[in-house]
C-alpha positions as a Markdown table, in Angstrom:
| # | Residue | x | y | z |
|---|---|---|---|---|
| 1 | Met | -4.2 | 100.3 | -29.0 |
| 2 | Lys | -3.1 | 103.7 | -29.2 |
| 3 | Tyr | -0.8 | 105.4 | -26.4 |
| 4 | Val | 0.3 | 109.0 | -25.9 |
| 5 | Ile | 3.2 | 110.1 | -23.2 |
| 6 | Leu | 3.3 | 114.2 | -22.5 |
| 7 | Ile | 5.8 | 115.7 | -20.7 |
| 8 | Pro | 5.4 | 118.9 | -19.0 |
| 9 | Asp | 9.0 | 119.2 | -18.3 |
| 10 | Gly | 9.5 | 120.6 | -14.8 |
| 11 | Cys | 6.3 | 121.3 | -13.9 |
| 12 | Ala | 6.0 | 119.5 | -10.5 |
| 13 | Asp | 6.6 | 122.6 | -7.6 |
| 14 | Leu | 6.3 | 124.0 | -4.5 |
| 15 | Pro | 4.2 | 126.5 | -2.8 |
| 16 | Val | 4.8 | 130.0 | -4.0 |
| 17 | Lys | 3.7 | 132.9 | -2.2 |
| 18 | Ser | 2.4 | 135.1 | -5.0 |
| 19 | Leu | 0.1 | 131.9 | -5.8 |
| 20 | Gly | -1.7 | 132.0 | -2.6 |
| 21 | Asn | 0.7 | 129.6 | -1.4 |
| 22 | Arg | -0.2 | 127.3 | -4.0 |
| 23 | Thr | 2.0 | 125.5 | -6.7 |
| 24 | Pro | 1.5 | 126.5 | -10.5 |
| 25 | Met | 0.1 | 123.2 | -10.9 |
| 26 | Gln | -2.6 | 123.9 | -8.2 |
| 27 | Ala | -3.2 | 127.3 | -9.4 |
| 28 | Ala | -3.7 | 126.8 | -13.0 |
| 29 | Arg | -7.2 | 126.5 | -15.0 |
| 30 | Thr | -6.7 | 122.7 | -16.2 |
| 31 | Pro | -10.2 | 121.1 | -16.8 |
| 32 | Asn | -8.9 | 118.9 | -19.1 |
| 33 | Phe | -6.2 | 118.0 | -17.1 |
| 34 | Asp | -8.6 | 117.2 | -14.2 |
| 35 | Ala | -11.1 | 115.7 | -16.1 |
| 36 | Leu | -8.8 | 113.0 | -16.9 |
| 37 | Ala | -8.1 | 112.8 | -12.8 |
| 38 | Lys | -11.3 | 111.7 | -12.0 |
| 39 | Thr | -11.9 | 108.9 | -14.7 |
| 40 | Gly | -8.1 | 107.9 | -14.2 |
| 41 | Ile | -5.2 | 106.7 | -11.9 |
| 42 | Ile | -3.5 | 109.1 | -10.1 |
| 43 | Gly | 0.1 | 108.3 | -8.7 |
| 44 | Arg | 3.3 | 109.6 | -8.1 |
| 45 | Ser | 7.3 | 109.0 | -9.1 |
| 46 | Asn | 10.5 | 109.9 | -8.9 |
| 47 | Asn | 12.2 | 109.0 | -11.5 |
| 48 | Val | 16.1 | 109.8 | -11.1 |
| 49 | Pro | 18.1 | 107.8 | -8.8 |
| 50 | Val | 19.7 | 109.1 | -5.5 |
| 51 | Glu | 23.4 | 108.4 | -7.6 |
| 52 | Leu | 22.7 | 110.7 | -10.3 |
| 53 | Ala | 22.0 | 114.6 | -10.6 |
| 54 | Pro | 18.0 | 115.3 | -11.4 |
| 55 | Gly | 17.6 | 116.6 | -15.2 |
| 56 | Ser | 15.5 | 115.5 | -18.2 |
| 57 | Asp | 18.3 | 113.4 | -19.7 |
| 58 | Val | 18.3 | 111.2 | -16.7 |
| 59 | Ala | 14.0 | 111.6 | -15.7 |
| 60 | Thr | 13.0 | 110.8 | -19.2 |
| 61 | Leu | 15.5 | 107.6 | -20.1 |
| 62 | Gly | 13.8 | 106.5 | -16.5 |
| 63 | Leu | 10.1 | 107.5 | -17.6 |
| 64 | Leu | 10.8 | 106.0 | -20.9 |
| 65 | Gly | 11.8 | 102.2 | -18.9 |
| 66 | Tyr | 15.4 | 103.1 | -19.6 |
| 67 | His | 16.9 | 102.5 | -15.9 |
| 68 | Pro | 19.4 | 105.3 | -16.1 |
| 69 | Lys | 22.1 | 103.4 | -13.8 |
| 70 | Arg | 22.6 | 101.0 | -16.7 |
| 71 | Tyr | 22.0 | 103.2 | -19.7 |
| 72 | Tyr | 23.1 | 106.7 | -18.6 |
| 73 | Thr | 26.5 | 108.2 | -20.0 |
| 74 | Gly | 25.8 | 111.9 | -19.7 |
| 75 | Arg | 23.7 | 114.5 | -21.4 |
| 76 | Ala | 26.0 | 116.2 | -24.5 |
| 77 | Pro | 25.9 | 112.3 | -26.2 |
| 78 | Leu | 22.2 | 112.3 | -26.1 |
| 79 | Glu | 22.0 | 115.6 | -27.6 |
| 80 | Ala | 24.7 | 114.7 | -30.4 |
| 81 | Ala | 22.5 | 111.9 | -31.6 |
| 82 | Ala | 20.0 | 114.4 | -32.8 |
| 83 | Leu | 22.0 | 116.7 | -34.2 |
| 84 | Gly | 23.5 | 113.9 | -36.5 |
| 85 | Ile | 26.9 | 114.4 | -35.3 |
| 86 | Pro | 29.0 | 111.1 | -36.3 |
| 87 | Phe | 31.1 | 110.1 | -33.2 |
| 88 | Arg | 32.9 | 107.3 | -31.7 |
| 89 | Ser | 32.6 | 105.2 | -28.7 |
| 90 | Asp | 35.5 | 106.6 | -27.4 |
| 91 | Asp | 34.8 | 109.9 | -28.0 |
| 92 | Trp | 33.8 | 112.5 | -25.5 |
| 93 | Val | 30.7 | 114.8 | -26.1 |
| 94 | Ile | 30.5 | 118.0 | -24.4 |
| 95 | Arg | 27.4 | 120.2 | -23.8 |
| 96 | Cys | 28.4 | 124.0 | -24.5 |
| 97 | Asn | 25.8 | 126.3 | -23.2 |
| 98 | Leu | 26.3 | 130.0 | -24.5 |
| 99 | Val | 25.8 | 132.0 | -20.8 |
| 100 | Tyr | 26.2 | 135.5 | -19.5 |
| 101 | Ile | 28.3 | 135.7 | -16.5 |
| 102 | Asp | 28.7 | 139.2 | -14.8 |
| 103 | Gly | 30.9 | 139.5 | -11.6 |
| 104 | Gly | 31.6 | 135.9 | -11.2 |
| 105 | Ile | 27.8 | 135.3 | -11.1 |
| 106 | Met | 25.7 | 133.4 | -13.6 |
| 107 | Arg | 23.5 | 136.1 | -14.6 |
| 108 | Ser | 21.9 | 134.0 | -17.9 |
| 109 | Phe | 22.2 | 130.6 | -18.6 |
| 110 | Thr | 20.6 | 130.9 | -21.8 |
| 111 | Ala | 22.6 | 134.2 | -22.7 |
| 112 | Gly | 19.2 | 136.1 | -22.9 |
| 113 | His | 17.3 | 133.2 | -24.9 |
| 114 | Ile | 19.9 | 133.9 | -27.6 |
| 115 | Pro | 18.4 | 133.4 | -31.1 |
| 116 | Ser | 19.6 | 130.1 | -32.5 |
| 117 | Glu | 20.8 | 132.4 | -35.8 |
| 118 | Glu | 23.0 | 134.3 | -33.4 |
| 119 | Ala | 24.4 | 131.2 | -31.3 |
| 120 | Ala | 25.3 | 129.8 | -34.6 |
| 121 | Gly | 27.2 | 132.7 | -35.6 |
| 122 | Leu | 29.1 | 132.4 | -32.0 |
| 123 | Ile | 29.9 | 128.8 | -32.4 |
| 124 | Asp | 31.5 | 129.7 | -35.9 |
| 125 | Val | 33.8 | 132.1 | -33.9 |
| 126 | Leu | 34.8 | 129.6 | -31.6 |
| 127 | Asn | 36.0 | 127.2 | -34.3 |
| 128 | Glu | 37.4 | 129.8 | -36.0 |
| 129 | Ala | 39.7 | 131.2 | -32.4 |
| 130 | Val | 39.0 | 129.1 | -29.6 |
| 131 | Val | 39.7 | 125.7 | -31.7 |
| 132 | Pro | 43.7 | 126.3 | -32.9 |
| 133 | Phe | 44.1 | 126.7 | -28.8 |
| 134 | Ser | 43.4 | 123.5 | -27.9 |
| 135 | Pro | 45.6 | 120.3 | -27.4 |
| 136 | Val | 43.0 | 118.0 | -28.3 |
| 137 | Pro | 41.3 | 117.7 | -31.9 |
| 138 | Leu | 38.0 | 119.2 | -30.8 |
| 139 | Trp | 34.9 | 121.2 | -33.0 |
| 140 | Phe | 31.6 | 122.9 | -32.1 |
| 141 | Tyr | 28.5 | 122.4 | -33.1 |
| 142 | Ala | 26.0 | 125.0 | -33.5 |
| 143 | Gly | 22.2 | 123.5 | -31.8 |
| 144 | Val | 19.4 | 125.2 | -30.8 |
| 145 | Ser | 19.4 | 128.8 | -29.0 |
| 146 | Tyr | 22.0 | 128.6 | -26.4 |
| 147 | Arg | 22.1 | 124.9 | -26.4 |
| 148 | Asn | 25.1 | 123.9 | -28.1 |
| 149 | Leu | 28.1 | 120.9 | -28.3 |
| 150 | Ala | 31.6 | 120.2 | -28.3 |
| 151 | Leu | 33.4 | 117.0 | -29.6 |
| 152 | Val | 36.8 | 116.1 | -28.2 |
| 153 | Lys | 38.1 | 113.0 | -29.9 |
| 154 | Asp | 40.8 | 111.9 | -27.4 |
| 155 | Ser | 39.7 | 109.2 | -25.2 |
| 156 | Ser | 42.2 | 109.7 | -22.7 |
| 157 | Ile | 41.6 | 113.4 | -21.8 |
| 158 | Phe | 38.3 | 112.6 | -19.3 |
| 159 | Leu | 37.3 | 109.9 | -16.9 |
| 160 | Arg | 33.8 | 109.3 | -15.3 |
| 161 | Glu | 35.3 | 111.0 | -12.4 |
| 162 | Thr | 35.3 | 114.7 | -14.0 |
| 163 | Lys | 33.1 | 116.8 | -12.2 |
| 164 | Thr | 31.0 | 119.4 | -14.6 |
| 165 | Tyr | 27.7 | 121.0 | -12.9 |
| 166 | Pro | 24.9 | 122.6 | -14.9 |
| 167 | Pro | 24.6 | 126.5 | -15.2 |
| 168 | His | 21.0 | 126.3 | -14.6 |
| 169 | Asp | 21.6 | 125.0 | -11.1 |
| 170 | Phe | 23.6 | 128.5 | -10.2 |
| 171 | Thr | 21.5 | 131.2 | -11.7 |
| 172 | Asp | 22.4 | 134.5 | -10.3 |
| 173 | Lys | 24.5 | 132.6 | -7.8 |
| 174 | Ser | 28.6 | 132.3 | -7.8 |
| 175 | Ile | 30.1 | 130.3 | -10.4 |
| 176 | Gly | 32.9 | 129.4 | -8.0 |
| 177 | Pro | 31.3 | 125.8 | -6.4 |
| 178 | Ala | 30.2 | 125.1 | -10.4 |
| 179 | Leu | 33.3 | 124.8 | -12.2 |
| 180 | Pro | 34.6 | 122.0 | -13.8 |
| 181 | Ala | 36.4 | 119.6 | -11.3 |
| 182 | Gly | 39.0 | 116.6 | -11.8 |
| 183 | Pro | 40.8 | 114.5 | -14.8 |
| 184 | Gly | 40.2 | 117.2 | -18.2 |
| 185 | Ser | 39.0 | 120.5 | -16.1 |
| 186 | Lys | 42.1 | 122.1 | -17.1 |
| 187 | Leu | 41.7 | 122.0 | -20.7 |
| 188 | Leu | 37.5 | 122.6 | -19.9 |
| 189 | Met | 38.6 | 126.0 | -17.7 |
| 190 | Glu | 41.3 | 127.1 | -20.8 |
| 191 | Leu | 38.3 | 126.6 | -23.3 |
| 192 | Met | 36.0 | 128.6 | -21.5 |
| 193 | Glu | 38.5 | 131.6 | -21.0 |
| 194 | His | 39.7 | 131.1 | -24.4 |
| 195 | Ser | 35.8 | 131.9 | -25.2 |
| 196 | Lys | 35.6 | 135.3 | -23.1 |
| 197 | Lys | 38.1 | 136.6 | -25.1 |
| 198 | Ala | 37.0 | 135.4 | -28.6 |
| 199 | Phe | 33.3 | 136.9 | -27.8 |
| 200 | Glu | 34.3 | 140.1 | -26.2 |
| 201 | Arg | 33.3 | 142.9 | -28.1 |
| 202 | His | 32.0 | 140.9 | -31.0 |
| 203 | Pro | 29.5 | 142.5 | -33.4 |
| 204 | Ile | 27.2 | 139.8 | -32.5 |
| 205 | Asn | 27.3 | 140.8 | -28.5 |
| 206 | Arg | 27.4 | 144.7 | -29.3 |
| 207 | Lys | 24.2 | 144.6 | -31.4 |
| 208 | Arg | 22.5 | 142.6 | -29.0 |
| 209 | Met | 23.4 | 145.4 | -26.3 |
| 210 | Glu | 21.6 | 148.0 | -28.4 |
| 211 | Arg | 18.3 | 146.0 | -28.3 |
| 212 | Asn | 18.8 | 146.0 | -24.9 |
| 213 | Lys | 19.7 | 142.5 | -25.1 |
| 214 | Leu | 21.7 | 140.2 | -22.5 |
| 215 | Pro | 25.0 | 139.4 | -24.3 |
| 216 | Cys | 26.9 | 136.1 | -24.4 |
| 217 | Ser | 30.1 | 136.5 | -22.3 |
| 218 | Gln | 31.3 | 133.1 | -22.9 |
| 219 | Val | 30.9 | 129.5 | -22.7 |
| 220 | Trp | 29.7 | 127.1 | -20.3 |
| 221 | Leu | 31.3 | 123.2 | -21.0 |
| 222 | Trp | 29.5 | 120.8 | -18.6 |
| 223 | Gly | 27.5 | 117.0 | -19.2 |
| 224 | Leu | 30.2 | 115.3 | -20.8 |
| 225 | Gly | 30.2 | 111.6 | -21.9 |
| 226 | Gln | 30.5 | 109.1 | -24.3 |
| 227 | Lys | 28.3 | 107.4 | -26.4 |
| 228 | Pro | 25.7 | 105.0 | -24.4 |
| 229 | Glu | 24.7 | 101.5 | -25.4 |
| 230 | Val | 20.4 | 101.8 | -25.8 |
| 231 | Pro | 18.1 | 99.2 | -26.6 |
| 232 | Leu | 15.3 | 100.1 | -29.2 |
| 233 | Phe | 12.4 | 100.3 | -27.7 |
| 234 | Ala | 10.2 | 97.7 | -29.5 |
| 235 | Glu | 13.8 | 95.8 | -27.9 |
| 236 | Gln | 13.5 | 96.6 | -24.1 |
| 237 | His | 9.4 | 96.6 | -24.2 |
| 238 | Ala | 9.6 | 93.2 | -26.5 |
| 239 | Ala | 7.9 | 91.1 | -23.7 |
| 240 | Ala | 4.8 | 93.9 | -23.1 |
| 241 | Leu | 4.6 | 94.5 | -26.8 |
| 242 | Glu | 4.8 | 90.8 | -27.6 |
| 243 | Asn | 7.1 | 91.3 | -30.2 |
| 244 | Lys | 4.7 | 93.1 | -32.3 |
| 245 | Pro | 5.9 | 95.7 | -34.4 |
| 246 | Phe | 5.2 | 98.9 | -32.4 |
| 247 | Arg | 6.3 | 102.4 | -34.1 |
| 248 | Gly | 6.9 | 105.8 | -32.0 |
| 249 | Ala | 7.6 | 109.1 | -32.6 |
| 250 | Met | 8.5 | 112.0 | -30.6 |
| 251 | Ile | 7.5 | 115.9 | -30.7 |
| 252 | Thr | 10.1 | 118.1 | -28.7 |
| 253 | Ala | 11.6 | 121.5 | -29.3 |
| 254 | Val | 15.3 | 120.2 | -27.7 |
| 255 | Asp | 17.6 | 118.1 | -28.7 |
| 256 | Leu | 18.0 | 116.0 | -25.6 |
| 257 | Leu | 14.5 | 114.5 | -26.2 |
| 258 | Arg | 15.4 | 114.5 | -30.0 |
| 259 | Gly | 18.8 | 112.5 | -29.1 |
| 260 | Ile | 16.8 | 109.7 | -26.9 |
| 261 | Ala | 13.9 | 109.2 | -29.5 |
| 262 | Ala | 17.3 | 108.9 | -32.1 |
| 263 | Phe | 18.7 | 106.1 | -29.9 |
| 264 | Ile | 15.2 | 104.1 | -28.9 |
| 265 | Gly | 14.5 | 104.4 | -32.9 |
| 266 | Trp | 11.5 | 106.8 | -33.0 |
| 267 | Asp | 11.1 | 109.1 | -35.4 |
| 268 | Glu | 11.0 | 112.9 | -34.8 |
| 269 | Ile | 7.9 | 115.2 | -36.1 |
| 270 | Asn | 8.9 | 118.5 | -36.4 |
| 271 | Val | 6.6 | 121.1 | -35.4 |
| 272 | Pro | 7.8 | 124.3 | -37.0 |
| 273 | Arg | 6.8 | 126.8 | -34.4 |
| 274 | Ala | 7.7 | 124.7 | -31.8 |
| 275 | Thr | 10.4 | 126.7 | -29.4 |
| 276 | Gly | 11.3 | 125.3 | -26.1 |
| 277 | Tyr | 9.9 | 128.5 | -24.7 |
| 278 | Val | 6.6 | 129.7 | -23.5 |
| 279 | Asp | 6.2 | 131.3 | -27.1 |
| 280 | Thr | 5.7 | 127.8 | -28.6 |
| 281 | Asp | 3.3 | 127.1 | -30.7 |
| 282 | Tyr | 1.0 | 124.6 | -28.4 |
| 283 | Ala | -1.8 | 124.3 | -30.5 |
| 284 | Ala | 0.2 | 123.1 | -33.3 |
| 285 | Lys | 2.1 | 120.7 | -31.4 |
| 286 | Gly | -1.4 | 119.4 | -30.3 |
| 287 | Gln | -2.3 | 119.3 | -33.6 |
| 288 | Tyr | 0.5 | 117.2 | -35.2 |
| 289 | Ala | 0.6 | 114.7 | -32.2 |
| 290 | Ser | -3.2 | 114.2 | -33.3 |
| 291 | Glu | -2.4 | 113.5 | -37.1 |
| 292 | Ala | 0.5 | 111.0 | -36.2 |
| 293 | Leu | -1.7 | 108.8 | -33.9 |
| 294 | Asp | -2.9 | 107.6 | -37.6 |
| 295 | Lys | 0.7 | 106.2 | -38.3 |
| 296 | Tyr | 2.2 | 105.6 | -34.8 |
| 297 | Asp | 1.5 | 103.6 | -31.9 |
| 298 | Ile | 3.2 | 105.9 | -29.7 |
| 299 | Val | 3.5 | 109.4 | -29.4 |
| 300 | Cys | 5.9 | 110.9 | -26.7 |
| 301 | Ile | 4.8 | 114.9 | -26.8 |
| 302 | His | 7.6 | 117.0 | -24.6 |
| 303 | Val | 6.9 | 120.9 | -23.6 |
| 304 | Glu | 10.0 | 122.7 | -22.6 |
| 305 | Ala | 7.8 | 126.0 | -21.3 |
| 306 | Thr | 6.9 | 125.3 | -17.9 |
| 307 | Asp | 10.8 | 123.6 | -17.3 |
| 308 | Glu | 12.3 | 127.3 | -18.8 |
| 309 | Ser | 9.9 | 129.1 | -16.3 |
| 310 | Gly | 10.8 | 127.1 | -13.0 |
| 311 | His | 14.5 | 128.2 | -14.0 |
| 312 | Glu | 13.0 | 131.7 | -14.1 |
| 313 | Gly | 11.4 | 131.8 | -10.6 |
| 314 | Asp | 8.7 | 132.9 | -12.6 |
| 315 | Ala | 5.6 | 131.2 | -11.2 |
| 316 | Glu | 3.2 | 133.2 | -13.3 |
| 317 | Lys | 4.8 | 132.0 | -16.6 |
| 318 | Lys | 4.5 | 128.6 | -15.4 |
| 319 | Thr | 0.8 | 128.6 | -14.4 |
| 320 | Lys | 0.1 | 130.1 | -17.7 |
| 321 | Ala | 2.6 | 127.6 | -19.7 |
| 322 | Leu | 0.4 | 125.0 | -17.5 |
| 323 | Glu | -2.8 | 126.6 | -19.0 |
| 324 | Asp | -1.7 | 126.8 | -22.5 |
| 325 | Ile | -0.8 | 122.9 | -22.4 |
| 326 | Asp | -4.3 | 121.9 | -21.1 |
| 327 | Ala | -6.7 | 124.8 | -23.0 |
| 328 | Lys | -4.1 | 124.8 | -26.8 |
| 329 | Leu | -2.4 | 121.0 | -26.6 |
| 330 | Leu | -4.6 | 118.5 | -25.0 |
| 331 | Pro | -7.5 | 118.8 | -26.8 |
| 332 | Pro | -6.8 | 117.9 | -30.3 |
| 333 | Val | -5.0 | 115.0 | -29.0 |
| 334 | Leu | -7.6 | 113.4 | -26.9 |
| 335 | Asp | -10.1 | 113.6 | -29.4 |
| 336 | Ala | -7.4 | 111.3 | -31.9 |
| 337 | Leu | -7.1 | 109.2 | -29.1 |
| 338 | Lys | -10.8 | 108.6 | -28.4 |
| 339 | His | -11.2 | 108.0 | -32.1 |
| 340 | Asn | -8.6 | 105.2 | -32.8 |
| 341 | Gly | -10.5 | 103.0 | -30.8 |
| 342 | Glu | -8.7 | 101.7 | -27.6 |
| 343 | Trp | -5.7 | 104.1 | -26.0 |
| 344 | Arg | -3.8 | 105.3 | -22.9 |
| 345 | Ile | -2.7 | 108.7 | -22.0 |
| 346 | Leu | 0.7 | 109.0 | -19.6 |
| 347 | Ile | 1.0 | 113.1 | -18.6 |
| 348 | Ser | 4.0 | 112.8 | -16.1 |
| 349 | Pro | 6.4 | 115.9 | -15.3 |
| 350 | Asp | 10.4 | 114.1 | -15.9 |
| 351 | His | 11.2 | 116.0 | -12.3 |
| 352 | Pro | 10.7 | 118.9 | -10.2 |
| 353 | Thr | 11.6 | 123.0 | -11.4 |
| 354 | Pro | 10.7 | 124.7 | -8.4 |
| 355 | Cys | 10.2 | 128.2 | -8.6 |
| 356 | Ser | 11.9 | 129.1 | -5.3 |
| 357 | Leu | 15.0 | 127.0 | -6.1 |
| 358 | Lys | 15.8 | 127.9 | -9.8 |
| 359 | Thr | 16.6 | 124.4 | -10.5 |
| 360 | His | 15.8 | 120.8 | -10.6 |
| 361 | Thr | 15.4 | 118.4 | -8.0 |
| 362 | Ser | 14.7 | 115.1 | -7.3 |
| 363 | Asp | 11.6 | 114.9 | -5.4 |
| 364 | Tyr | 8.4 | 112.9 | -6.6 |
| 365 | Val | 6.6 | 114.2 | -9.3 |
| 366 | Pro | 2.6 | 113.7 | -10.0 |
| 367 | Trp | 1.3 | 111.4 | -12.9 |
| 368 | Leu | -1.6 | 110.6 | -14.5 |
| 369 | Ile | -2.6 | 107.5 | -16.3 |
| 370 | Ala | -6.1 | 107.7 | -18.3 |
| 371 | Gly | -8.0 | 106.2 | -21.1 |
| 372 | Ser | -10.1 | 103.5 | -22.6 |
| 373 | Gly | -11.0 | 100.4 | -20.1 |
| 374 | Ile | -10.0 | 102.7 | -16.7 |
| 375 | Thr | -12.4 | 103.4 | -14.6 |
| 376 | Thr | -12.9 | 106.0 | -11.6 |
| 377 | Ser | -11.4 | 104.0 | -8.5 |
| 378 | Glu | -9.7 | 104.7 | -5.0 |
| 379 | His | -6.8 | 106.3 | -7.0 |
| 380 | Ser | -8.7 | 108.9 | -8.9 |
| 381 | Ala | -8.9 | 112.7 | -7.9 |
| 382 | Asp | -10.7 | 115.6 | -8.3 |
| 383 | Ser | -7.8 | 117.8 | -9.8 |
| 384 | Tyr | -4.1 | 117.0 | -11.3 |
| 385 | Asn | -1.3 | 118.3 | -9.1 |
| 386 | Glu | 1.0 | 117.7 | -6.4 |
C-alpha cells in the first residue's frame, strides 16, 4: 500500500465577497480534487486542541497522529531540527521573524518576503551587533527568507508561562497587544530593540528601498520552546503498521515541516524551485513526489502558498494557488499512486487561514480520503470544499 498526504496549508476559508460570497476552495476550478471527492470520503476535523493556538506546528502534529497536547513544546524547536542546529533539552529555541513595523503597526511579518540571501546578511548583523548585548549565551541562525531562529543556552530564563505572539496574527494591526509578556520577556524586548538600531540605515535595507521593496525594521521573537520527545512515526503507529518496515518522506519549502519530518524519522526531499510562496514550482513538487513513491511507503506534500495568500488577505491569489495544486501538482502524484497497486491519499488543510482575518483560526477543515477499494458512498460529494 502506498500513501500520500497532501497539505494545502491554511486553504480553508470563509465566504469572500469578491468571490461571489464563495470561499477560495469553492471558487477554484479543481477538477482533480472534485473527481476524488466523487469516489472518496469527505469529512471535517479540528486539528487544534482548544488549549493551544492554531498554527501549522500544532495542527500538523495532529494530522500525523501525534496529539499536540502531549508532544508540542513550541514551534521553534521543530524548525531547529530542520536546520540541524544542535541543542540540548534544557536550551530554549526562539523563532526570529524579520519584519517591517512602521508607526507601531505590523506592516509585513515577512519584511516584504525578503530573499534568503539578504535575510542571512541581516542575521550576521545580529550576531555581530546584538549578541554582545545579551546577558545570556545567545546565537542567531539563518533559515529561509524571513523565518530564522535564535538559540538561548540558559534553561532558567524562560518558563512555560512566557507569552509570545505570532506576528502574522497582527498584520496591519498595532503590535501593542502582541509584545512578549511573562518570565524572560524583558530579554526578548531588549533584543528586538537592539535589532532596530542594528538594521537602521543598513546597506541591505537601503538597497531594498531603492528597489521599492519593504525594508526589515527589526526582528520579532516568538514561538519559543524546548526540545520535544517525539517517537518515530513507525513506533507511534506500530500497531497499525503491524511492526513492518515503513519509510516516509516530506516535501516542503518551510523548516517547520522539515523539522517535524526529522523528529519522526522521515527523509526530506528537496525540490529546487520550491519557495514556500505562490511562485513555487507546483509541477516539480508533484514530479518529485511521484518519483519518491517508488522508494517510500508514505510521502507528505506540504504547500505553503495557500496559507501565505490567506495572511495577505488575497482571495484571488489563494484561489489561483489551489488551482495550481490541482492542475500541476496532483496529476503526476495520482498517476504514480495508481501504478503502484493499492493506494490511499489524504488531502487536508491543517487549519483555516481566512482572507478576511489574515490569520489562523481553530475552526474545522474539510478533508478528503480516496484510493483503491474506496467506492462512492453517502460520504462522497460532487466537489471538495468547505
